[in-house]
KEKE-3310 file (N, C-alpha, C; in steps of 0.2 Angstrom, whole numbers, plus 5000, padded with zeros to 4 digits):
npx = (5004:5004:5006:5000:5006:5010:5019:5009:5014:5017:5006:5008:5013:5005:4996:4984:4968:4970:4976:4966:4956:4961:4963:4948:4947:4954:4946:4936:4937:4944:4957:4970:4967:4974:4967:4961:4972:4979:4972:4977:4983:4976:4966:4955:4947:4950:4943:4928:4927:4929:4919:4908:4908:4907:4895:4888:4890:4894:4887:4871:4853:4853:4852:4868:4874:4866:4872:4886:4883:4877:4889:4898:4893:4891:4906:4907:4901:4908:4922:4931:4943:4951:4941:4928:4937:4940:4926:4920:4928:4923:4910:4913:4915:4905:4901:4893:4897:4892:4887:4897:4906:4898:4897:4910:4915:4905:4894:4875:4866:4855:4841:4827:4826:4841:4843:4836:4843:4856:4854:4850:4860:4870:4864:4865:4879:4876:4862:4854:4851:4847:4835:4836:4831:4825:4823:4827:4833:4843:4854:4858:4859:4866:4879:4881:4882:4896:4903:4904:4911:4922:4928:4933:4943:4951:4956:4960:4971:4978:4985:4978:4978:4976:4984:5001:5003:4989:4983:4972:4961:4961:4949:4950:4960:4952:4941:4948:4953:4942:4938:4948:4942:4931:4925:4928:4920:4906:4902:4890:4890:4887:4876:4883:4895:4907:4903:4909:4921:4920:4921:4912:4900:4896:4887:4868:4862:4856:4841:4839:4841:4836:4834:4846:4863:4870:4868:4872:4886:4888:4886:4897:4908:4905:4907:4920:4927:4924:4929:4943:4942:4944:4958:4958:4954:4939:4931:4936:4935:4920:4918:4923:4911:4899:4903:4903:4891:4883:4889:4884:4892:4897:4907:4923:4929:4942:4952:4962:4965:4951:4949:4961:4955:4943:4950:4956:4953:4956:4961:4978:4985:4977:4975:4980:4978:4965:4961:4966:4956:4943:4948:4947:4936:4931:4937:4947:4958:4964:4975:4989:5006:5015:5004:5004:5016:5015:5006:5013:5023:5018:5011:5017:5015:5009:4996:4991:4989:4979:4967:4964:4961:4950:4940:4936:4931:4921:4913:4907:4902:4892:4883:4876:4871:4862:4854:4844:4835:4819:4816:4821:4815)
npy = (4995:5010:5027:5043:5055:5059:5046:5037:5037:5022:5009:5002:5012:5022:5032:5038:5044:5040:5025:5022:5021:5013:5001:4998:4995:4986:4972:4973:4976:4974:4979:4989:4997:5006:5018:5023:5024:5035:5046:5047:5059:5068:5066:5068:5068:5056:5048:5050:5047:5033:5029:5035:5025:5013:5011:5013:5005:4991:4992:4987:4978:4983:4974:4968:4966:4972:4986:4985:4984:4998:5005:4999:5004:5019:5022:5017:5027:5038:5037:5029:5018:5010:5010:5001:4990:4986:4984:4976:4965:4960:4958:4945:4941:4941:4930:4930:4930:4928:4941:4950:4948:4953:4966:4971:4970:4981:4978:4978:4971:4957:4957:4964:4973:4976:4981:4993:5000:5000:5010:5020:5024:5026:5038:5047:5055:5066:5074:5085:5086:5074:5073:5067:5057:5048:5034:5024:5016:5023:5017:5013:5024:5034:5022:5026:5041:5039:5034:5044:5053:5045:5041:5050:5055:5044:5044:5055:5052:5040:5028:5020:5006:4991:4980:4977:4979:4980:4966:4964:4964:4953:4940:4926:4930:4940:4931:4922:4931:4936:4924:4924:4936:4933:4929:4940:4948:4944:4946:4950:4967:4977:4993:5008:5007:5015:5025:5033:5037:5050:5067:5079:5088:5090:5096:5094:5080:5073:5077:5067:5054:5050:5044:5038:5031:5033:5045:5053:5049:5056:5069:5072:5069:5080:5092:5088:5087:5099:5110:5110:5119:5130:5133:5142:5157:5169:5173:5160:5150:5153:5152:5136:5132:5136:5132:5118:5118:5123:5116:5100:5090:5085:5079:5089:5091:5093:5091:5100:5110:5117:5120:5129:5138:5141:5148:5159:5172:5174:5179:5179:5171:5160:5154:5141:5132:5134:5126:5114:5111:5111:5101:5090:5089:5086:5079:5070:5063:5071:5079:5084:5082:5093:5101:5100:5101:5115:5119:5116:5123:5135:5127:5115:5103:5086:5086:5096:5095:5085:5088:5100:5091:5083:5095:5097:5087:5086:5093:5091:5080:5083:5092:5082:5075:5085:5086:5076:5082:5088:5099:5100:5091)
npz = (5001:4997:5002:4997:4998:5013:5025:5036:5055:5062:5067:5080:5087:5091:5102:5116:5107:5097:5095:5105:5094:5087:5091:5093:5080:5076:5086:5079:5067:5052:5056:5059:5046:5029:5027:5039:5045:5037:5041:5051:5057:5062:5074:5080:5068:5061:5072:5072:5061:5057:5068:5064:5051:5057:5065:5055:5044:5051:5062:5071:5064:5050:5034:5030:5019:5010:5015:5011:4997:4996:4998:4991:4979:4979:4981:4968:4959:4963:4959:4966:4965:4975:4986:4981:4977:4989:4995:4986:4989:5003:5000:4996:5007:5014:5008:4996:4983:4969:4967:4972:4961:4950:4954:4954:4941:4937:4933:4936:4950:4948:4957:4961:4972:4973:4963:4964:4976:4971:4962:4968:4976:4968:4960:4971:4968:4962:4968:4966:4952:4949:4958:4972:4983:5001:5004:5015:5030:5045:5046:5032:5025:5032:5027:5016:5017:5022:5015:5007:5009:5013:5003:4995:5003:5004:4989:4989:4996:4996:4985:4973:4973:4982:4984:4978:4962:4958:4961:4970:4961:4954:4953:4958:4968:4976:4980:4988:5000:5003:5009:5020:5027:5032:5045:5054:5045:5046:5061:5074:5077:5092:5089:5094:5101:5097:5100:5112:5110:5103:5105:5117:5115:5100:5086:5084:5080:5063:5055:5048:5053:5064:5082:5081:5082:5074:5067:5077:5077:5063:5065:5073:5064:5055:5062:5066:5053:5045:5053:5046:5038:5042:5039:5028:5022:5024:5012:5004:5008:5007:4993:4990:4994:4989:4975:4977:4979:4966:4955:4961:4961:4947:4936:4935:4920:4915:4927:4933:4928:4929:4941:4946:4938:4946:4960:4955:4956:4970:4985:4985:4995:4999:4989:4982:4994:4995:4980:4983:4993:4982:4973:4982:4984:4970:4962:4969:4966:4957:4964:4966:4968:4967:4969:4982:4988:4986:4994:5007:5008:5016:5026:5033:5041:5039:5046:5044:5032:5029:5036:5028:5016:5023:5024:5011:5007:5017:5014:5002:5004:5015:5004:4997:5010:5015:5005:5009:5018:5018:5016:5002:4995)
capx = (4999:5006:5004:5003:5011:5015:5018:5010:5016:5015:4998:5011:5017:5000:4994:4980:4963:4971:4976:4959:4953:4967:4960:4942:4949:4955:4942:4929:4936:4948:4965:4971:4968:4976:4960:4962:4981:4979:4968:4981:4988:4971:4963:4946:4944:4948:4940:4923:4926:4929:4912:4901:4907:4905:4888:4883:4890:4894:4881:4864:4851:4850:4855:4875:4876:4863:4875:4889:4882:4877:4897:4904:4892:4894:4911:4908:4899:4914:4925:4936:4944:4951:4936:4926:4940:4937:4918:4919:4932:4919:4905:4916:4919:4898:4897:4890:4903:4892:4886:4903:4909:4895:4899:4917:4914:4904:4888:4871:4863:4848:4836:4824:4829:4847:4845:4834:4848:4862:4852:4848:4867:4875:4863:4867:4883:4872:4856:4849:4850:4843:4829:4836:4825:4829:4819:4829:4832:4848:4861:4858:4858:4875:4882:4880:4886:4902:4908:4906:4918:4928:4931:4935:4949:4954:4958:4966:4978:4981:4988:4972:4981:4977:4991:5007:5003:4982:4981:4966:4957:4959:4944:4955:4963:4945:4938:4953:4954:4935:4935:4951:4940:4923:4922:4927:4913:4898:4903:4888:4892:4881:4874:4883:4900:4911:4901:4914:4929:4918:4919:4908:4898:4895:4880:4863:4864:4852:4833:4834:4846:4831:4837:4851:4868:4873:4866:4879:4893:4888:4885:4904:4911:4904:4909:4929:4930:4922:4936:4947:4942:4949:4964:4955:4949:4933:4930:4941:4925:4913:4920:4921:4905:4895:4904:4901:4882:4878:4891:4880:4894:4897:4914:4928:4935:4952:4951:4968:4961:4945:4951:4965:4950:4938:4951:4962:4953:4956:4968:4986:4989:4972:4975:4983:4971:4958:4963:4967:4948:4939:4949:4947:4928:4927:4940:4953:4966:4970:4977:4995:5012:5015:4999:5004:5021:5015:5003:5019:5028:5016:5008:5023:5012:5004:4989:4984:4983:4972:4964:4961:4957:4943:4937:4934:4926:4914:4909:4904:4897:4887:4879:4873:4865:4857:4846:4840:4830:4811:4814:4824:4813)
capy = (4999:5016:5034:5047:5063:5054:5040:5040:5032:5014:5010:5002:5018:5027:5034:5043:5043:5037:5021:5019:5020:5006:4996:4996:4993:4977:4971:4974:4978:4973:4981:4998:4999:5012:5022:5027:5026:5040:5053:5047:5064:5073:5060:5069:5066:5049:5045:5053:5043:5026:5030:5034:5020:5008:5014:5013:5001:4988:4990:4987:4974:4982:4971:4970:4964:4979:4990:4983:4988:5004:5006:4998:5008:5027:5021:5016:5033:5043:5033:5026:5010:5007:5007:4997:4986:4984:4981:4969:4960:4960:4956:4940:4940:4938:4923:4934:4928:4930:4947:4952:4949:4956:4973:4973:4972:4987:4976:4978:4965:4953:4956:4972:4977:4978:4986:5000:5001:5003:5015:5026:5026:5030:5044:5053:5059:5072:5074:5088:5085:5067:5075:5062:5058:5045:5028:5019:5019:5027:5015:5015:5033:5033:5020:5030:5049:5039:5031:5051:5056:5042:5039:5057:5056:5038:5046:5060:5053:5033:5024:5013:4999:4989:4976:4976:4977:4978:4959:4964:4964:4946:4934:4921:4935:4943:4926:4920:4937:4936:4920:4926:4940:4929:4929:4947:4953:4944:4945:4956:4973:4983:5000:5013:5005:5018:5034:5035:5041:5056:5072:5081:5096:5089:5099:5089:5073:5079:5074:5060:5049:5049:5044:5032:5032:5035:5053:5058:5049:5059:5076:5073:5068:5086:5096:5089:5087:5105:5115:5110:5127:5138:5136:5146:5163:5168:5172:5155:5144:5152:5148:5132:5130:5139:5127:5112:5119:5123:5111:5097:5085:5086:5080:5093:5086:5094:5094:5104:5117:5118:5122:5134:5145:5144:5153:5165:5180:5174:5182:5174:5166:5155:5149:5133:5127:5133:5123:5108:5108:5110:5094:5083:5089:5086:5074:5071:5059:5075:5082:5082:5082:5101:5107:5099:5105:5123:5119:5114:5130:5137:5121:5108:5098:5080:5086:5100:5094:5080:5094:5103:5087:5083:5100:5097:5081:5084:5099:5089:5073:5088:5094:5076:5076:5093:5083:5072:5087:5087:5107:5101:5087)
capz = (5000:4996:5003:4990:5001:5018:5027:5044:5061:5063:5073:5084:5091:5093:5109:5117:5104:5088:5100:5103:5087:5083:5096:5090:5071:5079:5086:5074:5059:5049:5059:5056:5039:5027:5028:5047:5048:5033:5043:5060:5059:5065:5077:5082:5062:5062:5076:5070:5053:5061:5074:5056:5047:5062:5067:5050:5039:5052:5069:5069:5060:5043:5029:5031:5011:5007:5016:5006:4990:4997:5001:4985:4973:4979:4978:4960:4957:4965:4954:4970:4965:4981:4989:4975:4978:4996:4998:4982:4993:5011:4998:4995:5013:5017:5005:4992:4977:4961:4968:4972:4954:4946:4955:4950:4932:4935:4930:4942:4953:4946:4963:4960:4977:4976:4958:4966:4981:4967:4958:4973:4979:4964:4959:4975:4966:4958:4971:4964:4945:4952:4960:4973:4988:5004:5007:5017:5035:5045:5045:5024:5024:5035:5024:5008:5018:5025:5009:5001:5014:5014:4995:4993:5006:5001:4982:4989:5001:4996:4980:4971:4972:4989:4982:4970:4953:4957:4960:4972:4956:4954:4956:4965:4975:4980:4984:4994:5003:5005:5015:5027:5032:5033:5052:5056:5042:5050:5068:5075:5083:5093:5092:5099:5105:5095:5102:5118:5106:5100:5108:5118:5112:5094:5084:5085:5076:5057:5057:5045:5057:5070:5090:5080:5084:5066:5067:5084:5074:5059:5067:5076:5060:5051:5065:5066:5047:5046:5055:5043:5035:5046:5036:5024:5024:5023:5002:4997:5010:5002:4987:4990:4997:4983:4971:4979:4978:4960:4953:4961:4962:4943:4937:4930:4913:4915:4935:4937:4925:4932:4950:4943:4936:4952:4963:4951:4959:4978:4990:4984:5002:5000:4980:4982:4998:4990:4975:4987:4993:4980:4968:4985:4985:4965:4960:4973:4963:4952:4971:4962:4972:4966:4975:4991:4989:4985:5001:5011:5011:5023:5031:5032:5043:5038:5052:5038:5023:5030:5039:5023:5013:5025:5023:5004:5007:5020:5009:4997:5010:5017:4999:4999:5016:5015:5001:5013:5021:5016:5012:4995:4989)
cpx = (5004:5003:5004:5007:5013:5014:5015:5013:5014:5010:5001:5012:5012:5000:4986:4973:4965:4975:4970:4955:4955:4962:4953:4944:4950:4951:4937:4929:4941:4956:4965:4971:4971:4972:4960:4969:4982:4977:4971:4983:4980:4968:4956:4943:4944:4944:4931:4920:4926:4920:4909:4902:4906:4895:4884:4882:4891:4889:4873:4861:4850:4854:4863:4875:4871:4867:4882:4890:4882:4886:4901:4900:4892:4900:4913:4908:4906:4920:4932:4937:4946:4946:4931:4929:4938:4932:4915:4923:4926:4911:4908:4915:4911:4896:4893:4894:4899:4888:4892:4905:4905:4898:4905:4917:4910:4897:4883:4868:4858:4841:4834:4827:4835:4848:4843:4839:4853:4860:4852:4856:4872:4872:4863:4873:4880:4865:4851:4847:4846:4836:4828:4831:4829:4824:4820:4832:4839:4855:4862:4862:4865:4881:4885:4884:4893:4904:4909:4911:4923:4933:4936:4944:4955:4956:4961:4973:4983:4982:4981:4973:4980:4983:4995:5002:4992:4978:4973:4960:4956:4955:4946:4956:4957:4942:4942:4953:4946:4934:4941:4946:4932:4923:4921:4920:4908:4897:4897:4891:4885:4881:4877:4890:4907:4910:4909:4920:4924:4920:4913:4906:4897:4889:4875:4863:4856:4845:4833:4839:4841:4836:4844:4857:4873:4873:4872:4886:4894:4889:4893:4908:4912:4907:4916:4932:4930:4925:4942:4948:4942:4953:4964:4953:4943:4928:4933:4935:4921:4913:4919:4915:4900:4897:4903:4892:4879:4884:4888:4885:4895:4905:4918:4930:4942:4950:4957:4966:4955:4948:4955:4960:4947:4942:4954:4959:4953:4961:4974:4985:4982:4972:4974:4979:4966:4956:4961:4960:4944:4940:4945:4937:4925:4932:4946:4960:4968:4972:4985:5002:5016:5010:5003:5011:5022:5012:5010:5023:5025:5013:5013:5018:5008:4997:4985:4982:4981:4967:4961:4958:4950:4939:4933:4929:4920:4910:4904:4898:4889:4881:4874:4867:4860:4850:4843:4833:4825:4811:4818:4821:4808)
cpy = (5006:5025:5038:5053:5061:5047:5041:5036:5027:5014:5006:5007:5021:5029:5037:5040:5040:5028:5018:5017:5013:4999:4992:4992:4986:4971:4970:4975:4973:4975:4987:5001:5005:5020:5027:5029:5033:5046:5050:5056:5070:5067:5061:5067:5060:5045:5045:5047:5035:5026:5028:5029:5012:5007:5013:5006:4994:4986:4989:4979:4975:4977:4972:4969:4970:4985:4989:4986:4993:5007:5006:5002:5016:5025:5019:5024:5038:5041:5032:5019:5007:5004:5002:4991:4981:4982:4977:4964:4956:4959:4947:4938:4937:4934:4926:4936:4931:4937:4952:4953:4953:4965:4975:4974:4976:4985:4980:4970:4964:4956:4963:4974:4980:4982:4993:5003:5004:5009:5022:5028:5030:5038:5051:5057:5066:5072:5078:5086:5076:5065:5067:5062:5049:5041:5023:5022:5021:5023:5015:5020:5033:5032:5024:5037:5045:5037:5038:5055:5052:5040:5045:5057:5049:5041:5052:5058:5046:5033:5019:5008:4995:4984:4977:4976:4977:4971:4958:4963:4956:4942:4931:4924:4937:4937:4923:4924:4936:4931:4920:4930:4938:4931:4936:4951:4950:4944:4951:4961:4978:4990:5002:5012:5009:5027:5037:5039:5047:5063:5073:5087:5098:5093:5092:5086:5075:5073:5067:5054:5047:5049:5038:5034:5034:5042:5056:5057:5053:5066:5077:5074:5078:5088:5095:5091:5095:5111:5116:5119:5132:5138:5141:5152:5163:5167:5165:5150:5145:5150:5142:5129:5131:5134:5121:5111:5118:5118:5103:5090:5082:5085:5084:5089:5087:5096:5101:5109:5122:5123:5129:5140:5150:5149:5159:5171:5179:5177:5175:5168:5161:5150:5142:5131:5127:5128:5116:5105:5107:5101:5089:5084:5086:5078:5074:5065:5064:5078:5079:5084:5090:5104:5107:5101:5113:5126:5119:5119:5135:5133:5116:5103:5091:5084:5092:5100:5089:5083:5097:5097:5085:5085:5099:5090:5080:5090:5095:5083:5079:5090:5087:5074:5080:5090:5078:5077:5089:5094:5106:5093:5090)
cpz = (5000:4996:4998:4994:5007:5018:5033:5050:5061:5067:5079:5092:5093:5098:5109:5113:5099:5092:5100:5099:5086:5086:5094:5083:5071:5079:5084:5069:5056:5051:5055:5049:5035:5027:5033:5047:5041:5037:5052:5062:5062:5069:5079:5072:5060:5067:5075:5062:5053:5065:5066:5056:5051:5062:5061:5046:5043:5059:5066:5064:5054:5038:5028:5022:5007:5008:5013:5000:4988:4995:4993:4979:4973:4977:4970:4957:4958:4963:4959:4969:4972:4986:4985:4976:4985:4997:4993:4987:5001:5007:4998:5003:5016:5012:4998:4983:4970:4962:4967:4964:4950:4948:4955:4946:4933:4934:4938:4945:4948:4951:4963:4966:4979:4970:4960:4969:4978:4963:4961:4976:4974:4960:4963:4974:4964:4960:4967:4958:4945:4954:4965:4983:4993:5007:5012:5026:5038:5046:5036:5021:5026:5031:5018:5012:5019:5019:5005:5003:5012:5005:4993:4998:5004:4990:4981:4991:5000:4987:4978:4972:4982:4989:4978:4967:4953:4956:4966:4968:4952:4955:4961:4969:4979:4984:4990:5000:5006:5011:5020:5030:5032:5040:5055:5054:5045:5056:5070:5079:5087:5094:5097:5104:5104:5097:5109:5116:5104:5106:5108:5114:5106:5093:5086:5081:5070:5059:5054:5048:5063:5077:5088:5079:5079:5065:5073:5080:5067:5059:5070:5070:5054:5055:5066:5060:5044:5046:5052:5040:5036:5045:5032:5025:5023:5016:5000:5002:5008:4996:4985:4991:4992:4978:4973:4977:4971:4956:4954:4959:4955:4939:4932:4923:4911:4924:4937:4935:4927:4939:4952:4942:4943:4956:4960:4955:4966:4980:4987:4988:5002:4992:4981:4988:4996:4985:4977:4990:4988:4974:4975:4987:4977:4962:4964:4970:4958:4959:4968:4967:4972:4970:4981:4992:4989:4996:5007:5014:5016:5027:5030:5037:5040:5040:5047:5033:5024:5031:5032:5017:5016:5023:5018:5004:5010:5018:5005:4999:5010:5011:4997:5005:5015:5010:5004:5017:5016:5012:5005:4993:4987)
residu = (MET:THR:TYR:ARG:PHE:PHE:THR:PRO:ALA:LYS:ALA:SER:THR:ALA:THR:GLY:LEU:THR:ALA:ALA:VAL:TYR:ARG:GLN:LEU:ARG:ASP:GLU:PHE:LEU:GLY:PRO:VAL:PRO:THR:PHE:GLN:ALA:LEU:SER:PRO:VAL:PRO:GLU:VAL:GLN:ALA:ALA:THR:TRP:ALA:LEU:MET:ARG:GLU:ALA:LEU:LEU:ALA:GLY:ASP:ALA:SER:ARG:VAL:ASP:ARG:GLU:LEU:VAL:ALA:ALA:ALA:VAL:SER:ARG:ALA:ASN:ARG:CYS:ARG:PHE:CYS:VAL:ASP:ALA:HIS:VAL:LEU:LEU:LEU:HIS:ALA:LEU:GLY:GLU:HIS:GLU:LEU:ALA:GLU:VAL:ILE:ALA:ARG:GLY:GLY:MET:PRO:THR:GLU:PRO:GLY:GLN:VAL:GLU:LEU:VAL:GLY:TRP:ALA:GLU:ALA:SER:ARG:ASN:PRO:ARG:ALA:ALA:ASP:TRP:THR:ASN:PRO:TYR:ARG:PRO:GLU:VAL:THR:GLY:THR:LEU:LEU:ALA:PHE:HIS:PHE:ILE:ASN:ARG:VAL:VAL:SER:ALA:LEU:LEU:ASP:PRO:ASP:LEU:LEU:PRO:GLY:GLY:LEU:GLN:ARG:SER:PRO:LEU:VAL:ARG:SER:VAL:GLY:GLY:ARG:LEU:TYR:ALA:ARG:ALA:ALA:ARG:GLU:PRO:LYS:GLU:PRO:GLY:GLY:SER:LEU:SER:LEU:LEU:ALA:ALA:GLY:THR:THR:ALA:ALA:PRO:ALA:TRP:ALA:GLY:ASP:SER:PRO:VAL:GLY:VAL:ALA:TYR:ALA:ALA:LEU:ARG:ASP:ALA:ALA:THR:ARG:GLY:GLY:GLU:LEU:LEU:GLY:ASP:VAL:ALA:ARG:GLN:THR:VAL:THR:ALA:THR:VAL:ARG:TRP:GLU:ASP:GLY:ARG:TYR:PRO:VAL:ARG:PRO:ALA:ASP:TRP:ALA:VAL:ASP:LEU:VAL:ARG:ASP:LEU:PRO:GLY:ALA:ASP:ARG:VAL:GLY:SER:ARG:ILE:ALA:LEU:LEU:ALA:ALA:PHE:ALA:PRO:SER:ALA:ILE:SER:PRO:GLY:ASP:VAL:ALA:LEU:TRP:ARG:PHE:THR:HIS:PRO:ASP:ASP:ALA:ASP:LEU:VAL:ARG:LEU:VAL:ALA:TYR:GLY:ALA:ILE:THR:ALA:THR:GLU:HIS:VAL:ALA:GLN:ALA:LEU:SER:PRO:ALA:HIS:HIS)
# end
């Protein structure tokens, strides 16, 4: 596994909140996987991301297969190969071998309910254009939002290959890997088990979540990741937010040129940071070493790069979440 811009500290050296997150990842998931290691420079974002994924994808009694389908479909819509591969493997781990391979090939399931679910998840990339609504329970909705955020972080900070040479795309490797993780994937998790990791005082959970722990976790992630916007000035933040709203998830044809044009009139100190945040929201894999090198002239810490990427990612995710409000239907 290759990290694009920095190599996180080894999980074995973690302390405090990060060590607590890694303990839960070992106990309840697949260990300290690269996604969460990439977020480790900002422990409050790492913890909230894990909490949302755990409460939405792993806990509760909604169909785990349906949730893995949503994770894979959102990842496909966001062009996150790393995440598509990971959730194909987890579908294998759940014993859904045929379905996993259909998704891996970019196909659609044959069961009508699953067809509807995949279509719903993929349409959320452009919620206003698709006149997108939400008929699903909090765990399914939370999974969709978790992976809108995670896809962007992963595409920005990680290379797309889980294994050297893309070996994870071999059907045999996927099937064998799924069997290795079958026990961990199928073990039920009690709702609420990650909420002790979250900072007190987050804003209220969103209406779509009811009183589910998923809503508490989403509110914590929204608050922690949005704070990355403090690295930019007011006009720069307004530019990022307004662009996310009016572009509605559309892919830029030439992302680097598109981002340069959007930030041309911003104060010089904010141009590179705004460009990275916008790319994180729309085309995170287009963030270049040159962008990051320029950012590091004034913000040398890995933590500030993660905060900035998280800010762009949560701004795009919150655009989708806002479409869940009845006022937008």
